[in-house]
Short mmCIF file of the C-alpha atoms (twelve columns), coordinates in Angstrom:
data_MODEL
# 
_entry.id   MODEL 
# 
loop_
_atom_site.group_PDB 
_atom_site.id 
_atom_site.type_symbol 
_atom_site.label_atom_id 
_atom_site.label_alt_id 
_atom_site.label_comp_id 
_atom_site.label_asym_id 
_atom_site.label_seq_id 
_atom_site.Cartn_x 
_atom_site.Cartn_y 
_atom_site.Cartn_z 
_atom_site.pdbx_PDB_model_num 
ATOM 1   C CA . MET A 1   0.089   -0.137  -0.046  1 
ATOM 2   C CA . ALA A 2   2.814   2.312   0.526   1 
ATOM 3   C CA . VAL A 3   4.569   1.707   -2.388  1 
ATOM 4   C CA . GLN A 4   1.387   2.339   -4.525  1 
ATOM 5   C CA . VAL A 5   1.013   6.169   -2.159  1 
ATOM 6   C CA . ALA A 6   4.119   6.643   -2.389  1 
ATOM 7   C CA . LEU A 7   4.106   5.975   -6.852  1 
ATOM 8   C CA . SER A 8   0.855   8.246   -6.464  1 
ATOM 9   C CA . LEU A 9   2.746   11.218  -5.011  1 
ATOM 10  C CA . VAL A 10  5.568   11.282  -7.635  1 
ATOM 11  C CA . LEU A 11  3.631   11.234  -10.526 1 
ATOM 12  C CA . VAL A 12  1.244   13.949  -8.967  1 
ATOM 13  C CA . VAL A 13  3.654   16.477  -8.239  1 
ATOM 14  C CA . SER A 14  5.208   15.984  -11.151 1 
ATOM 15  C CA . ALA A 15  1.437   16.749  -13.318 1 
ATOM 16  C CA . THR A 16  1.568   19.878  -11.001 1 
ATOM 17  C CA . LEU A 17  4.373   21.077  -11.707 1 
ATOM 18  C CA . LEU A 18  3.516   20.499  -15.495 1 
ATOM 19  C CA . SER A 19  0.720   22.523  -14.585 1 
ATOM 20  C CA . ARG A 20  1.903   25.268  -13.011 1 
ATOM 21  C CA . SER A 21  5.011   25.453  -15.480 1 
ATOM 22  C CA . LEU A 22  2.403   25.708  -18.640 1 
ATOM 23  C CA . ILE A 23  0.166   28.123  -16.682 1 
ATOM 24  C CA . HIS A 24  3.948   30.372  -16.166 1 
ATOM 25  C CA . LEU A 25  4.468   29.518  -20.192 1 
ATOM 26  C CA . ARG A 26  1.021   31.349  -21.465 1 
ATOM 27  C CA . GLY A 27  0.919   34.894  -18.204 1 
ATOM 28  C CA . GLU A 28  4.896   34.634  -19.218 1 
ATOM 29  C CA . PRO A 29  5.410   38.202  -20.884 1 
ATOM 30  C CA . THR A 30  6.564   37.577  -25.002 1 
ATOM 31  C CA . GLY A 31  7.802   41.316  -25.496 1 
ATOM 32  C CA . PHE A 32  5.340   41.138  -28.397 1 
ATOM 33  C CA . ASP A 33  1.144   41.585  -28.891 1 
ATOM 34  C CA . LEU A 34  -0.360  37.781  -29.345 1 
ATOM 35  C CA . ASP A 35  -3.448  37.506  -29.230 1 
ATOM 36  C CA . HIS A 36  -3.831  40.174  -31.853 1 
ATOM 37  C CA . VAL A 37  -0.596  39.686  -34.522 1 
ATOM 38  C CA . THR A 38  -2.033  37.227  -37.503 1 
ATOM 39  C CA . ILE A 39  0.871   35.722  -39.516 1 
ATOM 40  C CA . GLN A 40  0.812   34.363  -43.404 1 
ATOM 41  C CA . THR A 41  3.392   32.627  -44.904 1 
ATOM 42  C CA . PRO A 42  2.489   32.844  -49.054 1 
ATOM 43  C CA . PRO A 43  4.220   31.263  -51.369 1 
ATOM 44  C CA . PHE A 44  6.181   34.518  -52.993 1 
ATOM 45  C CA . HIS A 45  8.828   32.385  -53.978 1 
ATOM 46  C CA . LEU A 46  6.640   31.465  -57.474 1 
ATOM 47  C CA . LEU A 47  6.304   35.093  -58.573 1 
ATOM 48  C CA . PRO A 48  8.798   35.058  -61.145 1 
ATOM 49  C CA . GLN A 49  9.801   39.441  -59.455 1 
ATOM 50  C CA . LYS A 50  13.404  38.843  -58.110 1 
ATOM 51  C CA . GLY A 51  15.865  41.243  -55.719 1 
ATOM 52  C CA . MET A 52  14.443  44.711  -55.233 1 
ATOM 53  C CA . ALA A 53  11.878  43.978  -58.211 1 
ATOM 54  C CA . LYS A 54  10.167  41.613  -54.966 1 
ATOM 55  C CA . LEU A 55  11.539  43.471  -52.183 1 
ATOM 56  C CA . ASP A 56  8.931   46.279  -54.088 1 
ATOM 57  C CA . LEU A 57  6.211   44.125  -54.214 1 
ATOM 58  C CA . TYR A 58  6.669   43.222  -50.560 1 
ATOM 59  C CA . GLN A 59  6.059   46.900  -49.813 1 
ATOM 60  C CA . ARG A 60  3.665   47.198  -51.812 1 
ATOM 61  C CA . MET A 61  1.273   44.131  -50.487 1 
ATOM 62  C CA . VAL A 62  2.491   45.996  -46.780 1 
ATOM 63  C CA . ASP A 63  1.084   49.474  -47.849 1 
ATOM 64  C CA . ARG A 64  -1.983  48.045  -49.239 1 
ATOM 65  C CA . ILE A 65  -2.818  46.348  -45.996 1 
ATOM 66  C CA . GLY A 66  -1.892  49.293  -44.055 1 
ATOM 67  C CA . GLN A 67  -4.461  51.296  -46.418 1 
ATOM 68  C CA . ALA A 68  -7.585  48.945  -44.682 1 
ATOM 69  C CA . LEU A 69  -9.803  49.541  -41.751 1 
ATOM 70  C CA . GLY A 70  -9.138  47.798  -38.960 1 
ATOM 71  C CA . VAL A 71  -5.180  46.702  -39.443 1 
ATOM 72  C CA . ARG A 72  -3.344  49.292  -37.563 1 
ATOM 73  C CA . ALA A 73  -0.290  48.343  -38.773 1 
ATOM 74  C CA . ALA A 74  1.790   45.594  -41.548 1 
ATOM 75  C CA . ALA A 75  4.861   44.200  -41.723 1 
ATOM 76  C CA . VAL A 76  7.390   41.102  -42.689 1 
ATOM 77  C CA . THR A 77  9.555   39.824  -41.196 1 
ATOM 78  C CA . TRP A 78  12.136  37.112  -42.156 1 
ATOM 79  C CA . PHE A 79  11.510  34.472  -38.572 1 
ATOM 80  C CA . THR A 80  8.205   34.824  -36.358 1 
ATOM 81  C CA . PRO A 81  9.016   33.999  -33.152 1 
ATOM 82  C CA . MET A 82  8.591   30.971  -30.827 1 
ATOM 83  C CA . THR A 83  9.011   28.268  -34.024 1 
ATOM 84  C CA . GLY A 84  12.287  27.114  -32.426 1 
ATOM 85  C CA . SER A 85  14.871  28.322  -35.195 1 
ATOM 86  C CA . GLN A 86  17.357  31.390  -34.597 1 
ATOM 87  C CA . VAL A 87  20.421  32.156  -36.542 1 
ATOM 88  C CA . THR A 88  23.763  33.677  -34.689 1 
ATOM 89  C CA . ALA A 89  26.397  35.734  -35.289 1 
ATOM 90  C CA . THR A 90  28.861  36.878  -33.445 1 
ATOM 91  C CA . PHE A 91  29.258  41.170  -32.892 1 
ATOM 92  C CA . GLN A 92  31.761  43.817  -32.119 1 
ATOM 93  C CA . ALA A 93  30.965  46.764  -30.654 1 
ATOM 94  C CA . LEU A 94  32.908  49.762  -32.351 1 
ATOM 95  C CA . THR A 95  33.933  52.389  -30.133 1 
ATOM 96  C CA . ASP A 96  36.156  55.556  -30.222 1 
ATOM 97  C CA . GLY A 97  37.675  53.962  -33.611 1 
ATOM 98  C CA . ALA A 98  38.588  50.463  -32.172 1 
ATOM 99  C CA . THR A 99  37.024  47.094  -31.923 1 
ATOM 100 C CA . SER A 100 35.568  45.754  -28.498 1 
ATOM 101 C CA . PRO A 101 38.317  43.334  -27.438 1 
ATOM 102 C CA . GLU A 102 35.401  40.356  -27.617 1 
ATOM 103 C CA . GLY A 103 33.052  39.153  -29.230 1 
ATOM 104 C CA . VAL A 104 28.815  38.856  -28.227 1 
ATOM 105 C CA . THR A 105 26.912  35.773  -29.555 1 
ATOM 106 C CA . LEU A 106 23.446  37.652  -30.973 1 
ATOM 107 C CA . ALA A 107 20.695  36.168  -32.439 1 
ATOM 108 C CA . TYR A 108 19.728  38.112  -35.528 1 
ATOM 109 C CA . ASN A 109 16.744  38.830  -37.662 1 
ATOM 110 C CA . ALA A 110 15.989  40.294  -40.965 1 
ATOM 111 C CA . VAL A 111 12.314  43.052  -40.374 1 
ATOM 112 C CA . GLY A 112 10.735  45.085  -42.615 1 
ATOM 113 C CA . PRO A 113 9.501   48.958  -41.514 1 
ATOM 114 C CA . GLY A 114 6.712   49.312  -38.988 1 
ATOM 115 C CA . TYR A 115 8.189   45.264  -38.197 1 
ATOM 116 C CA . PHE A 116 8.063   47.009  -34.022 1 
ATOM 117 C CA . ARG A 117 4.937   48.865  -34.547 1 
ATOM 118 C CA . THR A 118 2.780   45.474  -35.775 1 
ATOM 119 C CA . MET A 119 4.659   43.090  -33.186 1 
ATOM 120 C CA . GLU A 120 3.421   46.594  -30.141 1 
ATOM 121 C CA . THR A 121 7.413   45.722  -29.139 1 
ATOM 122 C CA . ALA A 122 8.566   48.782  -27.941 1 
ATOM 123 C CA . ILE A 123 11.083  51.276  -28.861 1 
ATOM 124 C CA . ALA A 124 12.845  52.727  -26.431 1 
ATOM 125 C CA . GLU A 125 15.334  54.714  -28.243 1 
ATOM 126 C CA . GLY A 126 15.346  55.869  -32.015 1 
ATOM 127 C CA . ARG A 127 13.433  54.610  -34.674 1 
ATOM 128 C CA . GLU A 128 12.472  51.719  -36.944 1 
ATOM 129 C CA . PHE A 129 13.437  51.282  -40.279 1 
ATOM 130 C CA . GLU A 130 12.919  53.527  -43.009 1 
ATOM 131 C CA . PRO A 131 11.258  51.511  -46.345 1 
ATOM 132 C CA . ARG A 132 14.140  53.211  -48.367 1 
ATOM 133 C CA . GLU A 133 16.608  51.281  -45.672 1 
ATOM 134 C CA . ARG A 134 17.271  47.845  -47.817 1 
ATOM 135 C CA . SER A 135 21.068  46.948  -46.737 1 
ATOM 136 C CA . ARG A 136 22.885  45.534  -43.690 1 
ATOM 137 C CA . ASP A 137 24.294  48.486  -42.983 1 
ATOM 138 C CA . VAL A 138 21.768  50.013  -40.483 1 
ATOM 139 C CA . CYS A 139 20.868  47.778  -37.552 1 
ATOM 140 C CA . VAL A 140 18.633  47.755  -33.909 1 
ATOM 141 C CA . LEU A 141 19.541  46.448  -30.796 1 
ATOM 142 C CA . ASN A 142 17.247  44.896  -28.326 1 
ATOM 143 C CA . GLN A 143 17.782  46.298  -24.841 1 
ATOM 144 C CA . ALA A 144 20.661  43.064  -23.113 1 
ATOM 145 C CA . ALA A 145 22.186  43.043  -27.431 1 
ATOM 146 C CA . ALA A 146 22.874  47.360  -26.115 1 
ATOM 147 C CA . ALA A 147 23.776  46.580  -22.430 1 
ATOM 148 C CA . SER A 148 26.693  43.788  -23.902 1 
ATOM 149 C CA . LEU A 149 27.849  46.169  -26.380 1 
ATOM 150 C CA . PHE A 150 28.165  49.092  -24.786 1 
ATOM 151 C CA . PRO A 151 27.793  49.447  -21.504 1 
ATOM 152 C CA . ARG A 152 26.371  52.069  -19.377 1 
ATOM 153 C CA . GLN A 153 26.577  54.026  -22.570 1 
ATOM 154 C CA . SER A 154 23.785  54.530  -25.060 1 
ATOM 155 C CA . ALA A 155 24.034  52.325  -28.283 1 
ATOM 156 C CA . VAL A 156 21.931  54.739  -31.107 1 
ATOM 157 C CA . GLY A 157 24.183  56.026  -33.865 1 
ATOM 158 C CA . ARG A 158 26.961  53.961  -32.353 1 
ATOM 159 C CA . TYR A 159 29.160  50.313  -34.807 1 
ATOM 160 C CA . VAL A 160 28.744  47.312  -35.212 1 
ATOM 161 C CA . ARG A 161 30.293  44.855  -36.682 1 
ATOM 162 C CA . THR A 162 30.528  40.721  -37.496 1 
ATOM 163 C CA . VAL A 163 33.542  38.721  -36.143 1 
ATOM 164 C CA . THR A 164 32.821  36.779  -38.548 1 
ATOM 165 C CA . GLY A 165 30.998  36.829  -41.821 1 
ATOM 166 C CA . LEU A 166 29.261  33.190  -40.891 1 
ATOM 167 C CA . GLY A 167 26.852  32.514  -38.113 1 
ATOM 168 C CA . THR A 168 25.476  29.471  -36.982 1 
ATOM 169 C CA . THR A 169 21.759  27.782  -37.314 1 
ATOM 170 C CA . ARG A 170 19.687  26.812  -35.222 1 
ATOM 171 C CA . GLY A 171 16.685  25.013  -37.280 1 
ATOM 172 C CA . GLY A 172 16.576  28.210  -39.367 1 
ATOM 173 C CA . ASP A 173 16.963  28.917  -42.588 1 
ATOM 174 C CA . ARG A 174 20.659  30.860  -42.532 1 
ATOM 175 C CA . PRO A 175 23.884  32.399  -42.099 1 
ATOM 176 C CA . LEU A 176 24.804  35.534  -42.566 1 
ATOM 177 C CA . PRO A 177 26.339  35.759  -46.274 1 
ATOM 178 C CA . GLU A 178 28.639  38.406  -45.794 1 
ATOM 179 C CA . PRO A 179 30.894  40.628  -43.246 1 
ATOM 180 C CA . VAL A 180 28.083  42.932  -41.887 1 
ATOM 181 C CA . THR A 181 29.595  46.533  -40.273 1 
ATOM 182 C CA . CYS A 182 26.041  49.153  -39.535 1 
ATOM 183 C CA . ARG A 183 24.855  51.979  -37.635 1 
ATOM 184 C CA . VAL A 184 22.455  51.332  -34.915 1 
ATOM 185 C CA . VAL A 185 19.440  53.275  -35.468 1 
ATOM 186 C CA . GLY A 186 17.379  51.711  -32.947 1 
ATOM 187 C CA . LEU A 187 17.095  50.176  -29.105 1 
ATOM 188 C CA . ALA A 188 13.912  48.055  -28.380 1 
ATOM 189 C CA . GLN A 189 12.342  46.688  -26.166 1 
ATOM 190 C CA . ASP A 190 13.381  42.024  -25.517 1 
ATOM 191 C CA . ALA A 191 11.038  39.863  -26.744 1 
ATOM 192 C CA . LYS A 192 10.926  36.200  -26.450 1 
ATOM 193 C CA . PHE A 193 12.417  34.249  -29.726 1 
ATOM 194 C CA . ALA A 194 12.882  30.303  -31.047 1 
ATOM 195 C CA . ASN A 195 11.995  29.785  -26.995 1 
ATOM 196 C CA . LEU A 196 9.074   30.289  -24.786 1 
ATOM 197 C CA . ASN A 197 11.102  28.703  -21.508 1 
ATOM 198 C CA . GLU A 198 14.181  30.444  -22.605 1 
ATOM 199 C CA . PRO A 199 15.055  34.198  -21.814 1 
ATOM 200 C CA . PRO A 200 14.762  37.147  -24.778 1 
ATOM 201 C CA . PRO A 201 18.168  36.657  -27.296 1 
ATOM 202 C CA . ARG A 202 20.765  39.137  -27.369 1 
ATOM 203 C CA . THR A 203 19.624  40.785  -30.637 1 
ATOM 204 C CA . ILE A 204 20.287  42.284  -33.430 1 
ATOM 205 C CA . TYR A 205 17.822  43.532  -36.583 1 
ATOM 206 C CA . PHE A 206 18.614  43.660  -40.152 1 
ATOM 207 C CA . PRO A 207 16.443  45.783  -42.169 1 
ATOM 208 C CA . VAL A 208 14.959  43.302  -45.231 1 
ATOM 209 C CA . THR A 209 17.784  42.445  -47.743 1 
ATOM 210 C CA . PRO A 210 17.377  41.443  -51.686 1 
ATOM 211 C CA . ASP A 211 19.408  38.433  -50.241 1 
ATOM 212 C CA . VAL A 212 16.267  37.399  -48.188 1 
ATOM 213 C CA . VAL A 213 13.330  37.731  -50.250 1 
ATOM 214 C CA . GLU A 214 15.863  35.049  -52.859 1 
ATOM 215 C CA . GLY A 215 12.458  32.967  -50.280 1 
ATOM 216 C CA . ASN A 216 9.467   33.387  -48.237 1 
ATOM 217 C CA . LEU A 217 8.675   36.515  -46.032 1 
ATOM 218 C CA . VAL A 218 6.090   35.651  -43.500 1 
ATOM 219 C CA . PHE A 219 3.728   38.866  -43.566 1 
ATOM 220 C CA . LEU A 220 2.817   40.015  -40.017 1 
ATOM 221 C CA . LEU A 221 -1.184  42.097  -39.561 1 
ATOM 222 C CA . ASN A 222 -2.196  43.674  -37.004 1 
ATOM 223 C CA . GLY A 223 -5.822  44.120  -36.292 1 
ATOM 224 C CA . SER A 224 -8.635  44.797  -34.016 1 
ATOM 225 C CA . THR A 225 -9.849  41.071  -35.418 1 
ATOM 226 C CA . LYS A 226 -8.758  38.649  -37.122 1 
ATOM 227 C CA . ALA A 227 -11.231 38.780  -39.813 1 
ATOM 228 C CA . GLY A 228 -10.681 41.877  -40.784 1 
ATOM 229 C CA . VAL A 229 -6.662  41.741  -41.283 1 
ATOM 230 C CA . VAL A 230 -7.617  38.421  -43.291 1 
ATOM 231 C CA . ALA A 231 -9.682  39.954  -45.530 1 
ATOM 232 C CA . ALA A 232 -7.066  42.934  -45.514 1 
ATOM 233 C CA . TYR A 233 -5.083  40.661  -47.105 1 
ATOM 234 C CA . THR A 234 -6.861  39.166  -49.011 1 
ATOM 235 C CA . GLU A 235 -7.666  41.564  -50.486 1 
ATOM 236 C CA . ALA A 236 -4.683  43.387  -51.215 1 
ATOM 237 C CA . LEU A 237 -2.770  39.553  -52.518 1 
ATOM 238 C CA . ARG A 238 -5.803  39.431  -55.313 1 
ATOM 239 C CA . GLU A 239 -4.734  43.029  -56.567 1 
ATOM 240 C CA . ILE A 240 -0.761  42.432  -56.244 1 
ATOM 241 C CA . ALA A 241 -0.214  39.079  -56.751 1 
ATOM 242 C CA . PRO A 242 -3.262  37.501  -57.702 1 
ATOM 243 C CA . THR A 243 -1.522  34.392  -59.187 1 
ATOM 244 C CA . ILE A 244 -0.735  33.209  -54.953 1 
ATOM 245 C CA . PRO A 245 -3.061  30.530  -53.065 1 
ATOM 246 C CA . LEU A 246 -4.151  31.680  -49.400 1 
ATOM 247 C CA . VAL A 247 -2.670  29.631  -46.565 1 
ATOM 248 C CA . LEU A 248 -3.240  29.171  -43.486 1 
ATOM 249 C CA . PHE A 249 -3.297  32.260  -41.431 1 
ATOM 250 C CA . ALA A 250 -2.964  31.970  -37.746 1 
ATOM 251 C CA . THR A 251 -2.268  33.668  -34.788 1 
ATOM 252 C CA . LEU A 252 1.061   33.968  -32.351 1 
ATOM 253 C CA . ARG A 253 -1.227  32.979  -29.423 1 
ATOM 254 C CA . ASP A 254 -2.153  30.171  -32.203 1 
ATOM 255 C CA . GLN A 255 1.879   29.858  -32.822 1 
ATOM 256 C CA . MET A 256 2.345   29.375  -28.995 1 
ATOM 257 C CA . ASP A 257 -0.156  26.974  -28.175 1 
ATOM 258 C CA . ALA A 258 1.693   24.906  -31.370 1 
ATOM 259 C CA . ALA A 259 4.983   25.270  -29.544 1 
ATOM 260 C CA . LEU A 260 3.727   23.749  -26.469 1 
ATOM 261 C CA . GLY A 261 1.430   20.825  -27.883 1 
ATOM 262 C CA . SER A 262 4.298   19.168  -26.615 1 
ATOM 263 C CA . GLN A 263 4.238   20.623  -23.657 1 
ATOM 264 C CA . ARG A 264 0.733   20.043  -23.131 1 
ATOM 265 C CA . ALA A 265 0.509   16.422  -23.885 1 
ATOM 266 C CA . ILE A 266 2.949   15.699  -21.308 1 
ATOM 267 C CA . THR A 267 1.194   17.887  -19.073 1 
ATOM 268 C CA . PHE A 268 -2.709  15.988  -19.810 1 
ATOM 269 C CA . LEU A 269 -0.765  12.081  -19.815 1 
ATOM 270 C CA . SER A 270 0.694   13.108  -16.733 1 
ATOM 271 C CA . THR A 271 -2.417  14.463  -15.064 1 
ATOM 272 C CA . PHE A 272 -4.511  11.042  -16.056 1 
ATOM 273 C CA . PHE A 273 -2.091  8.330   -14.986 1 
ATOM 274 C CA . ALA A 274 -1.804  10.841  -11.723 1 
ATOM 275 C CA . GLY A 275 -5.717  10.653  -11.427 1 
ATOM 276 C CA . VAL A 276 -5.333  6.593   -12.243 1 
ATOM 277 C CA . ALA A 277 -3.059  5.742   -9.031  1 
ATOM 278 C CA . LEU A 278 -5.440  8.255   -6.835  1 
ATOM 279 C CA . LEU A 279 -7.902  6.554   -7.567  1 
ATOM 280 C CA . LEU A 280 -6.369  2.808   -7.499  1 
ATOM 281 C CA . SER A 281 -4.502  4.231   -4.685  1 
ATOM 282 C CA . ALA A 282 -7.572  4.916   -3.074  1 
ATOM 283 C CA . ILE A 283 -9.358  1.733   -4.665  1 
ATOM 284 C CA . GLY A 284 -6.584  -0.539  -2.733  1 
ATOM 285 C CA . LEU A 285 -6.632  1.044   0.449   1 
ATOM 286 C CA . TYR A 286 -10.310 1.055   1.006   1 
ATOM 287 C CA . GLY A 287 -9.976  -2.866  0.122   1 
ATOM 288 C CA . MET A 288 -6.859  -3.395  2.912   1 
ATOM 289 C CA . LEU A 289 -9.004  -1.792  5.899   1 
ATOM 290 C CA . SER A 290 -11.751 -3.662  4.735   1 
ATOM 291 C CA . SER A 291 -10.309 -6.783  5.190   1 
ATOM 292 C CA . SER A 292 -8.389  -5.823  8.165   1 
ATOM 293 C CA . VAL A 293 -11.403 -4.688  10.004  1 
ATOM 294 C CA . THR A 294 -13.044 -8.134  8.773   1 
ATOM 295 C CA . GLN A 295 -10.277 -9.373  10.223  1 
ATOM 296 C CA . ARG A 296 -10.078 -7.885  13.773  1 
ATOM 297 C CA . THR A 297 -13.462 -7.836  13.929  1 
ATOM 298 C CA . GLY A 298 -13.072 -10.469 17.144  1 
ATOM 299 C CA . GLU A 299 -10.380 -7.863  18.632  1 
ATOM 300 C CA . ILE A 300 -12.694 -4.787  18.051  1 
ATOM 301 C CA . GLY A 301 -15.615 -6.056  19.727  1 
ATOM 302 C CA . ILE A 302 -13.699 -6.855  22.693  1 
ATOM 303 C CA . ARG A 303 -12.157 -3.920  22.546  1 
ATOM 304 C CA . THR A 304 -15.291 -2.630  22.385  1 
ATOM 305 C CA . ALA A 305 -16.688 -4.586  25.640  1 
ATOM 306 C CA . LEU A 306 -13.335 -3.012  27.959  1 
ATOM 307 C CA . GLY A 307 -15.580 0.544   27.265  1 
ATOM 308 C CA . ALA A 308 -13.105 1.090   24.045  1 
ATOM 309 C CA . SER A 309 -15.748 4.272   22.848  1 
ATOM 310 C CA . ARG A 310 -16.566 4.634   18.765  1 
ATOM 311 C CA . SER A 311 -14.120 7.571   18.514  1 
ATOM 312 C CA . THR A 312 -11.418 5.292   19.878  1 
ATOM 313 C CA . ILE A 313 -12.487 2.523   17.343  1 
ATOM 314 C CA . LEU A 314 -12.332 5.139   14.428  1 
ATOM 315 C CA . ARG A 315 -9.246  6.265   15.037  1 
ATOM 316 C CA . MET A 316 -7.858  2.324   15.272  1 
ATOM 317 C CA . VAL A 317 -8.891  2.307   11.974  1 
ATOM 318 C CA . LEU A 318 -7.421  5.789   10.457  1 
ATOM 319 C CA . ALA A 319 -4.374  5.195   11.903  1 
ATOM 320 C CA . ASP A 320 -3.393  2.515   9.709   1 
ATOM 321 C CA . ALA A 321 -5.005  4.371   7.015   1 
ATOM 322 C CA . LEU A 322 -2.329  7.694   7.672   1 
ATOM 323 C CA . ARG A 323 0.781   5.748   8.859   1 
ATOM 324 C CA . ALA A 324 0.703   4.399   5.284   1 
ATOM 325 C CA . VAL A 325 0.725   7.734   3.910   1 
ATOM 326 C CA . ALA A 326 3.139   8.876   6.477   1 
ATOM 327 C CA . ILE A 327 5.380   6.062   5.156   1 
ATOM 328 C CA . GLY A 328 4.258   6.213   1.390   1 
ATOM 329 C CA . ALA A 329 5.076   9.791   1.229   1 
ATOM 330 C CA . GLY A 330 8.230   9.572   2.365   1 
ATOM 331 C CA . MET A 331 9.320   6.930   0.097   1 
ATOM 332 C CA . GLY A 332 8.150   9.152   -2.578  1 
ATOM 333 C CA . THR A 333 10.163  12.098  -0.861  1 
ATOM 334 C CA . VAL A 334 13.171  9.767   -1.804  1 
ATOM 335 C CA . ALA A 335 11.738  8.905   -5.316  1 
ATOM 336 C CA . LEU A 336 11.112  12.280  -6.668  1 
ATOM 337 C CA . PHE A 337 14.849  13.254  -6.212  1 
ATOM 338 C CA . PHE A 338 15.818  9.905   -8.918  1 
ATOM 339 C CA . ALA A 339 12.704  11.255  -10.895 1 
ATOM 340 C CA . ALA A 340 13.749  15.151  -11.101 1 
ATOM 341 C CA . GLY A 341 16.131  13.925  -13.633 1 
ATOM 342 C CA . PRO A 342 13.910  13.709  -17.108 1 
ATOM 343 C CA . ILE A 343 11.152  16.122  -16.387 1 
ATOM 344 C CA . ARG A 344 13.561  19.484  -14.724 1 
ATOM 345 C CA . HIS A 345 14.376  20.275  -18.829 1 
ATOM 346 C CA . MET A 346 10.861  20.655  -18.821 1 
ATOM 347 C CA . LEU A 347 9.994   23.039  -16.130 1 
ATOM 348 C CA . TYR A 348 8.822   26.643  -15.969 1 
ATOM 349 C CA . GLY A 349 9.380   29.163  -13.587 1 
ATOM 350 C CA . VAL A 350 8.698   26.229  -10.291 1 
ATOM 351 C CA . SER A 351 11.440  23.343  -9.107  1 
ATOM 352 C CA . VAL A 352 11.187  20.308  -8.981  1 
ATOM 353 C CA . PHE A 353 11.077  20.088  -5.199  1 
ATOM 354 C CA . ASP A 354 8.331   23.359  -4.909  1 
ATOM 355 C CA . PRO A 355 8.146   22.787  -0.843  1 
ATOM 356 C CA . THR A 356 4.259   24.048  -1.387  1 
ATOM 357 C CA . THR A 357 4.065   21.930  -5.008  1 
ATOM 358 C CA . VAL A 358 4.973   18.901  -2.112  1 
ATOM 359 C CA . VAL A 359 3.033   19.722  0.922   1 
ATOM 360 C CA . ALA A 360 -0.408  20.210  -1.620  1 
ATOM 361 C CA . THR A 361 -0.141  16.607  -2.742  1 
ATOM 362 C CA . ALA A 362 1.131   15.216  0.046   1 
ATOM 363 C CA . ALA A 363 -2.583  16.472  2.911   1 
ATOM 364 C CA . LEU A 364 -4.214  15.916  -1.179  1 
ATOM 365 C CA . LEU A 365 -3.077  11.926  -0.132  1 
ATOM 366 C CA . ALA A 366 -3.752  12.347  3.171   1 
ATOM 367 C CA . LEU A 367 -7.563  13.829  1.959   1 
ATOM 368 C CA . VAL A 368 -8.470  10.327  -0.621  1 
ATOM 369 C CA . VAL A 369 -6.920  8.243   1.824   1 
ATOM 370 C CA . LEU A 370 -8.968  9.301   4.528   1 
ATOM 371 C CA . THR A 371 -11.928 9.536   2.269   1 
ATOM 372 C CA . ALA A 372 -11.493 5.559   0.887   1 
ATOM 373 C CA . SER A 373 -11.108 4.953   4.976   1 
ATOM 374 C CA . LEU A 374 -14.256 6.263   5.554   1 
ATOM 375 C CA . TRP A 375 -16.883 3.305   5.163   1 
ATOM 376 C CA . PRO A 376 -14.190 1.207   6.919   1 
ATOM 377 C CA . ALA A 377 -13.652 3.407   10.029  1 
ATOM 378 C CA . ARG A 378 -16.798 3.877   10.043  1 
ATOM 379 C CA . ARG A 379 -18.167 -0.165  10.100  1 
ATOM 380 C CA . ALA A 380 -15.673 -1.258  12.580  1 
ATOM 381 C CA . ALA A 381 -16.669 1.816   15.113  1 
ATOM 382 C CA . SER A 382 -20.354 0.211   14.293  1 
ATOM 383 C CA . VAL A 383 -18.931 -3.915  15.454  1 
ATOM 384 C CA . ASP A 384 -21.385 -4.921  17.520  1 
ATOM 385 C CA . PRO A 385 -19.207 -6.526  21.349  1 
ATOM 386 C CA . VAL A 386 -21.749 -9.977  21.449  1 
ATOM 387 C CA . ARG A 387 -21.803 -10.518 18.091  1 
ATOM 388 C CA . ALA A 388 -17.917 -10.152 17.389  1 
ATOM 389 C CA . MET A 389 -16.885 -12.439 19.793  1 
ATOM 390 C CA . ARG A 390 -18.945 -15.940 18.569  1 
ATOM 391 C CA . ALA A 391 -17.678 -15.303 15.858  1 
ATOM 392 C CA . ASP A 392 -14.270 -15.234 16.748  1 
# 
């Protein structure tokens, strides 16, 4: 019985920790608007335009969408957040004509004019990119990147360069194709990028360049309703690129939910098995105590005949149940040390050995056990001492 209680403790604690982690992740500030930004990735690689001509086409789409009623802002980007994709390169700050001695690894992205306004990511200093800026000679840093490259000083107006022309890719598309030296024109609020369970990375943003549009860019559409921005995009596409089909529209909230899909499934399964374990523990304890009461009927009858009160008999049976809980809780706490490794990497904002969760789970187990023990205990307290001694 104690083993069942220990297993229940481990499963219930794990399910509770995973549920709390999921709640923390969904409520974590991201640095952008999750509910009002809709994304669309049309297959513009099918169009004959290349280079600057395709950049012009994207900008015409953005301008046309932005004119529609119900659309607050629109922009394009190379990567969207929460896809697990992130490319990085090493950069140095140029200060007073010299290069800083140490390079800093930064995530980078290519974004169009109006990106930060569309994502509702605040510009703390400086400005966004302008439509005429289509090369990597200007850039925007987020606050974490600026603090690393230019500690205790303003980054706007200063210069940054790559240490090497190549970057590294983590599930991304391609690294920087050439060495870069850029002037910082803006400082943006920190924002999550590849994964929700990681802190906002140090990030540098570049304008969208002709080499980037050889693939497909993502449209970002910010509006009061999803239906409104979908209608605006559809109308603009019909006018500017009528041969391109529509693909699935999704909000950033939808993308976040998709990114958390595996964690949600694991949390559901762990909660299900924890519930099954609790049920089996309750059934097992009920059966054990019922059998114990039957076997001890004679003893209970003698105790009652000698003056034991109904409450004394109840406490005797419930004490057996609580003893099993105490032993099982101790065994389960030890087992948590061995279960910590597999679940630690899935937790966010909560410790594996969170005392509140462990104590609350132990209290829940005690409640389940007491509930399962109530009927056998009442049956024991109702034993007729004369009949019990005769039967014995």
